[in-house]
N, C-alpha and C positions, 0 to 999 in steps of 0.2 A: 504494500500500500504506500502510495507516494502522493503527498498533498501539495497543493499550491493555492494561492489566493488569487481571485480575480476581482478587479475593481472597475465597474463601469463609471466613466468620468465624463461629465459635461459641465464645463464652466464652474467648477468647484475648487479651483486651485488654491484659493485663500484658506478655506476650511481644510482642504486636503493637506496643506503644509502643516497645520496644527496636529492633524491626525496621524501623519506619517511616522513619527517616532514610535508611537504605540503600536502601529501596524508592523514596523520593523522588529519590534520586540517579540513577535510570534516566531521569528526565525524560520520563516517559510518563504520559498520563492514566490514572486508576485507578478501577475500580468495586469497592467493597467490598460484598459481599452478606452482611448479618448474618442468620443462620439461627435467629431466635427466641431470642437469648441472654438476653432479659429487659431491663427498663428500665434498670437500673444499668449493665450492660455496653454497651448500645447508646448510652447517654448519654456514656459514656467514649470510645467509638469516635468518635462525632460530634464530641466536643471535640478529639480528636487530629487529626481530618481538617480541622477548621475553618481552619487556616492555609494549606491547600493548595487553590488555586482549582480545579485539575483533578482533585481526588479527590472521588468521589461515593459516598454511602451509600444502599444499597437495603436494605429490611428485609422479611424474612418475619415475619409475626405469630406463627407457631408454627414449631417445629423440623421441617423437612422432610427434612434430610439434606444431606450435602456435594454429592452429585450434583445434587440439585435446585437448590442454590445456584449451581453452575457453569452449569447450564442457564439460570437466571435472568440471570446475569451475561452470558452469551453473547447472549441476546436483547436485553438492554439495549445491549450493545456494537453489535449489528447495527442497532438503531434509531438509535443515535448516529452511524452512518456508518463505523464501524471495519471494516477488512477482516480483521484478525487479533487474537487475544487471547493474552496471556502469562498463564498460570495459575500462581499460587504459593500455598502454604499460609500461614496467618496466624501460625503459631508460630515463624517464623524459622529452621526447620530447613534450608532450602535456601540454598545459597551464591549470594548475589545477584551475585557477580562472574562467575558462569557464565551469567547471563542474556544477556549480549551474545553468547556463543557460540550459544545457541539462536536469538537474533534474527538473527544474521548468516546462519546456515544457512537460516533461514526466508526471508530476503530473496532468496536465490538458488534456493530451492525453495519457491515460494509456495503450492503445493497439498499440501504434506506435513504430516502430524502429526509434531511433534518433541517428544521426551520426554527428560528426564534419565534416565541409567542410574546409580543411586547406588553410590558406594563409601563405606564406613563407617569410623569410627575406633572407639576402645574404648568410646565412650559408647553405642553401639548395643546394645540387648538381643539376645541370641542368638536368642530366639524370633522376633524380627522378621527376622533374617538368613535363618534356615532356612525361615521361612514364605514368604519371597519365592521361594525356590528351588522350593518345592512349587507355588506359584501359576504360576510361569513354565513348569514342566513341563506343567501342564494346559493352559495357553494354546497351547503348541506343538502339542498334540494337537488342540485346538479349531480351530486355523487351518491344521493340516497344514503348518506351517512353523516356522522359527526367527526369524521377523521381529520378534517381540516379545521384547526383551531384558530388560524389566522392566515389569510391568503395574500396579504399585502406586504408583509415584512420581507425586506431584501437581505436578511442576514441568514445564510443557509449553507449547508454542505450537500454537495451532489456527488454521487459516484458517476464517473464518466460513462461507463458502459450503459447504465440505466438512463442517464439523461440523453445520451445519443439515441437510445431506442425511442424516446419520446420525440426527439427532433426528427427522426426518420419516418415516424408513423403518424404524426399529428401536425396539423397547422397550429402555429403559436403566434400570437400578436407580437409585433416588434417593439411596442412602446410600453406604456404603463400597464397595459393589459397582460403583459408577459407573466408576471409573478403569480397572479391568481390562476391564470389559464394553465400554467405549467403544473401546478399542484392538482387541479381538477383532472387533467389528462394523465397525470401520474397515477391517480387513484383508478381511473378507467383502465389503465394498462396493468393494474395489479401490483404496482410498486408501493412498498410500505412507506408511510410518511410518519414523522415523529416531531413533536414540538417541545421546545425547552424555553421556559420563561427567561426573558431578557429585558433589561431596562433600555428605553429609548428616550433620548434627550433632544429637544429642539433648541439649538443654539440661537443666541440673539442675532448673530450675523448669518443665519441660515438663508440661503437663496433657494427657494422652492421652484422647481420646474413643473409643478402640477398646476395645470390650468383648470379651474373649477368647472367651467362650462364645457370646454372641449373634451377634457379628459373624463368628466362624469358622463357625457354622452357616449364616449368611447366605451366606458365600462358598462353602460346600459346595453349597447350593441353586443358587447362580449357576453353578458348574461343571457341575452336572447339567443345568441349562437350556441352557448353551452346548454341551454335548456332544450334546444332542438336536437343537439347531439345526445343529450341524456335520453330523450324520447326514442331516438333511433336505437340506443343501447339498452333500453329499459328491460327487455327480457333477460339479457345477460347480467345486468346489475342486480335485478331481483333474485336471480339464481345464485349469484355470488353472496348476497346478503343472507339468503336462506341457508346456504351451506355453512356460513359463519355462525349462524344461530344454532345449528344442529350439532356443532362440534362439542 
């Protein structure tokens, strides 16, 4: 088992600079995928990574979305011989101290998707808290289960073999729809998912790339798409749930 970190990055170099020393303390190779941030931001990230021999910068020439960046990072990790990736956001919202919890669980459950289950302090916007509950409600319907405890957290560990299976067999949205869609389709594919509580902090100088109107409309379209997919797979999902109950 060989682990690396992947960081999707888009115009977060100010927060990433503060986050980088803690990230380096994990002593894992890291692939930073810049998603078309522009020359100035890319140059700053390249400068920040220069002292770290095992930190690599991959660039998208145009903005493709967070999901597309994670997919790029996973394929690069696969080509470099890694068996697992630890995904974190570039803005430092995730508690780096909890990374070891995710990694330890992954080492004993190497075929499982592992995700953080956030708990928030007073810095979290109320809209984000309640929005997560709505998202989790729909994912429970789309999977006919309560397996997904949080579909929006970007703090995860993926086994390369299993995530490439999802890439190869399912459509995945390239932007903010990627994180929830990946978990739903992992459940459809029979991949185990597990959640570990982790603290999420919204920093004062956080730059959010979530656009409430555009991205919420995108998430509505995502849930319509997933509901249609669930209905197509309904007999198989019901059979799987029945088998689990009879064990």
